[in-house]
C-alpha positions in Angstrom: -16.5 16.9 15.1 -15.7 13.4 14.1 -14.0 11.2 16.3 -11.4 9.3 14.0 -9.0 6.4 14.7 -6.6 4.6 12.6 -7.4 0.9 12.2 -6.3 -1.9 9.6 -8.8 -4.0 7.6 -8.5 -7.8 8.4 -8.6 -8.9 4.9 -6.1 -6.7 3.1 -4.3 -5.1 6.0 -5.2 -1.6 4.7 -4.9 1.4 7.0 -8.3 3.1 7.2 -9.7 6.2 9.3 -12.5 4.9 11.1 -15.3 7.3 12.6 -16.2 6.1 16.0 -19.5 8.2 15.5 -20.8 5.6 13.3 -20.2 2.7 15.4 -23.2 0.5 16.8 -21.2 -2.3 18.4 -18.1 -4.4 18.1 -17.4 -7.9 19.0 -14.4 -10.2 18.7 -14.7 -12.6 15.5 -11.8 -15.0 15.5 -8.4 -13.1 14.7 -10.2 -9.9 13.9 -12.9 -7.8 15.4 -16.1 -6.8 13.7 -17.5 -3.5 14.0 -21.1 -2.9 13.3 -21.9 0.6 12.1 -25.1 2.4 11.1 -24.5 1.4 7.3 -22.9 -2.1 7.5 -19.8 -3.6 9.1 -16.0 -3.6 8.9 -13.8 -6.4 10.1 -10.6 -5.1 11.6 -7.2 -6.7 13.0 -7.1 -4.8 16.1 -8.6 -6.3 19.2 -11.4 -4.7 21.3 -8.8 -3.5 24.0 -6.8 -1.7 21.2 -9.9 -0.1 19.9 -10.9 0.9 23.3 -7.6 2.5 24.1 -7.5 4.5 20.9 -11.0 5.7 21.6 -10.1 6.8 25.2 -7.1 8.6 23.7 -9.2 10.5 21.0 -11.8 11.5 23.9 -8.9 12.6 26.2 -7.1 14.5 23.6 -10.4 16.2 22.7 -10.8 17.5 26.3 -7.6 19.5 26.5 -8.4 22.9 26.5 -5.5 25.5 25.3 -4.8 28.5 27.9 -5.7 31.5 25.9 
């Protein structure tokens, strides 16, 4: 199951769905964050802290088990 979060491109402020499973590393790059993936890189507007919060929310949400 893909772990997707909504981010915004640094250049054109387009909303994208980013697959966290492809992330290799991320580092602050001026006013944007550079994310290195298996296939290249993506600059996004969100800070490292925001990306971590969104990633934590996705992983927490995934652990919820419906009582059947």
